[in-house]
C-alpha positions in Angstrom: -19.6 5.9 15.9 -16.0 4.5 15.9 -15.8 1.0 17.4 -13.0 0.1 19.7 -10.2 -2.1 18.3 -10.7 -5.8 18.4 -7.1 -6.5 19.0 -4.2 -4.9 20.9 -0.4 -5.0 20.8 1.7 -5.2 24.0 3.1 -1.7 23.6 0.4 0.6 22.2 -1.1 1.1 18.7 0.5 0.3 15.4 1.8 3.4 13.6 1.1 3.4 9.8 3.7 5.5 8.0 1.2 6.5 5.3 -1.6 8.8 4.5 -3.4 6.1 2.5 -7.1 6.0 3.4 -7.4 2.5 1.9 -4.6 1.1 4.1 -6.1 2.8 7.1 -9.5 1.3 6.3 -8.0 -2.2 6.0 -6.4 -1.9 9.4 -9.6 -0.4 10.9 -11.8 -3.1 9.4 -9.5 -5.8 10.7 -9.9 -4.4 14.2 -6.4 -3.2 14.7 -5.5 -0.3 16.9 -3.5 2.1 14.8 -2.7 5.7 13.9 -1.5 7.3 10.7 1.8 9.2 10.6 2.4 10.2 7.0 6.0 10.8 5.9 7.4 12.3 2.7 10.2 10.8 0.8 11.4 11.5 -2.8 9.9 8.3 -4.2 10.4 9.2 -7.8 14.0 10.0 -7.4 14.7 6.8 -5.4 12.8 4.7 -8.0 14.6 6.3 -10.9 18.0 5.7 -9.3 17.2 2.1 -8.5 16.0 1.4 -12.0 19.2 3.0 -13.5 21.1 0.4 -11.4 18.9 -2.5 -12.6 17.4 -3.1 -9.1 14.5 -5.6 -9.4 11.1 -4.0 -9.1 10.1 -6.0 -6.0 13.3 -4.9 -4.3 12.5 -1.2 -5.1 9.0 -1.6 -3.5 10.6 -3.1 -0.3 13.3 -0.3 -0.3 10.6 2.4 -0.5 8.5 0.8 2.2 11.6 0.6 4.5 12.5 4.2 3.9 9.0 5.3 4.9 9.0 3.2 8.1 12.6 4.3 9.0 11.7 8.0 8.4 8.7 7.7 10.7 10.7 5.9 13.4 13.4 8.7 13.3 10.9 11.5 13.5 8.7 9.9 16.1 11.8 9.4 18.3 12.0 13.2 18.6 8.3 13.8 19.1 7.1 11.2 21.6 8.5 9.7 24.8 8.5 6.8 24.6 8.4 6.4 20.8 5.9 3.9 19.4 6.9 0.3 19.5 5.6 -0.8 16.1 5.9 1.2 12.9 4.7 -0.1 9.5 5.8 1.2 6.1 4.2 0.2 2.8 4.7 0.7 -0.9 3.2 -0.5 -4.1 4.5 -0.6 -7.6 2.6 -1.5 -10.8 4.7 -2.8 -13.7 3.9 -3.9 -17.2 6.2 -4.7 -20.1 9.2 -3.5 -18.1 7.5 -0.1 -17.5 6.7 1.2 -14.0 3.5 3.1 -13.6 3.4 5.8 -10.9 0.3 7.6 -9.5 -0.9 9.8 -12.3 -0.4 13.5 -11.9 -3.4 14.6 -13.9 -6.3 13.2 -16.0 -4.2 13.0 -19.2 -1.7 10.8 -17.5 -4.4 8.6 -15.9 -6.0 8.2 -19.3 -2.7 7.3 -21.0 -2.0 4.7 -18.3 -5.3 3.0 -18.7 -5.0 2.9 -22.5 -1.5 1.5 -22.3 -2.6 -1.3 -19.9 -5.9 -2.1 -21.7 -6.0 -5.8 -22.6 -2.7 -6.6 -20.9 -1.6 -8.6 -17.9 0.5 -6.5 -15.4 2.0 -7.1 -12.0 1.4 -5.3 -8.7 4.3 -5.5 -6.2 3.0 -4.7 -2.6 5.7 -4.4 0.0 5.4 -4.0 3.8 8.2 -3.4 6.3 7.7 -3.5 10.1 9.9 -1.9 12.8 9.8 -2.7 16.5 11.5 -0.5 19.0 13.5 1.1 16.2 14.8 -2.1 14.6 13.6 -3.6 11.4 12.1 -7.0 12.2 10.1 -8.1 9.2 9.3 -7.5 5.6 7.0 -9.1 3.0 6.5 -8.7 -0.7 3.3 -9.8 -2.4 3.1 -10.1 -6.2 -0.2 -10.1 -8.0 -0.8 -10.7 -11.7 -3.9 -8.9 -12.9 -5.4 -8.7 -16.4 -7.1 -5.6 -17.6 -10.1 -5.8 -19.9 -9.9 -4.1 -23.3 -11.1 -0.6 -22.6 -12.4 1.8 -25.2 -11.8 5.5 -25.0 -15.4 6.3 -24.1 -15.3 3.9 -21.1 -12.0 5.4 -19.9 -13.4 8.9 -20.1 -16.6 8.0 -18.3 -14.6 6.1 -15.6 -12.3 9.1 -15.0 -15.3 11.4 -14.9 -16.9 9.4 -12.1 -13.7 8.9 -10.1 -12.7 12.6 -10.1 -9.6 13.3 -7.9 -9.6 9.7 -6.7 -8.1 8.7 -10.0 -4.8 10.2 -9.0 -4.4 8.2 -5.7 -3.2 4.9 -7.2 -1.2 3.7 -10.3 -3.6 3.2 -13.3 -6.4 4.7 -11.3 -7.1 1.2 -9.9 -9.8 1.7 -7.3 -10.8 -2.0 -7.4 -12.6 -1.6 -4.1 -15.2 0.5 -6.0 -15.6 1.3 -9.7 -12.2 -0.2 -10.6 -13.8 -3.7 -10.5 -14.9 -2.9 -14.0 -11.3 -2.6 -15.2 -10.1 -6.2 -14.6 -11.0 -9.5 -16.2 -8.8 -11.6 -14.0 -7.1 -11.2 -10.6 -4.3 -13.6 -9.5 -3.3 -12.4 -6.0 -4.5 -11.5 -2.5 -7.2 -8.9 -2.4 -5.7 -7.0 0.5 -2.3 -6.9 -1.1 -3.8 -5.6 -4.3 -5.3 -2.8 -2.2 -1.8 -2.0 -1.0 -1.3 -3.9 2.3 -0.5 -7.6 2.8 -2.8 -7.9 5.7 -2.8 -11.7 6.4 1.0 -11.8 6.6 1.0 -8.7 8.7 -1.4 -10.2 11.2 0.7 -13.3 11.3 3.9 -11.4 12.4 2.0 -9.2 14.8 0.6 -12.3 16.5 4.1 -13.5 17.0 4.9 -10.3 18.7 2.0 -10.3 21.1 -1.1 -9.2 19.2 -4.2 -10.5 21.0 -7.9 -9.7 21.5 -8.4 -6.5 23.4 -10.9 -8.3 25.6 -10.9 -12.0 26.5 -13.9 -14.1 27.6 -13.8 -15.6 31.0 
């Protein structure tokens, strides 16, 4: 049974410009009314162009999050009347030793990423951009520093066997909400941001814009 949202916004549910089941679960578990509206942008091309121009990694994450939110705003304007008031775009980039790691396309790439990150400290840049009534009103960038355990090849193979297709949904096949907890020896950063959504900061800005409990006690 799906529980009703604990909170409400003054002008309808939040729109999440993403197909991420993890981000959706974070919003659901926090009691937010939301709906998913995935959009497609050429992330690899944008990322490559930005890197060629020496754009900082954190700025790239914000740029991609904004592009997703803006694309959703534009498309929804043609589909719904009135268009949704609040639209959220998110992006996450993993970087280590000046190398950016994207979602692996296949098992060989997932294995290569895990072997390359084994025993090293890397950074996760998690960006969120919020639009209200078609205008960008807020962004946030969270940076976590995480250290991966030394992983031998047998462990990596077993890990990927168990994850299956889920290994291709995040850079370095993270999945720290489940089996990925075995990958890391140290986490320096917000749990929610590491999962891909800076929830505490998002709740803060939404409260400033009218977020409140859906029901109030008399």
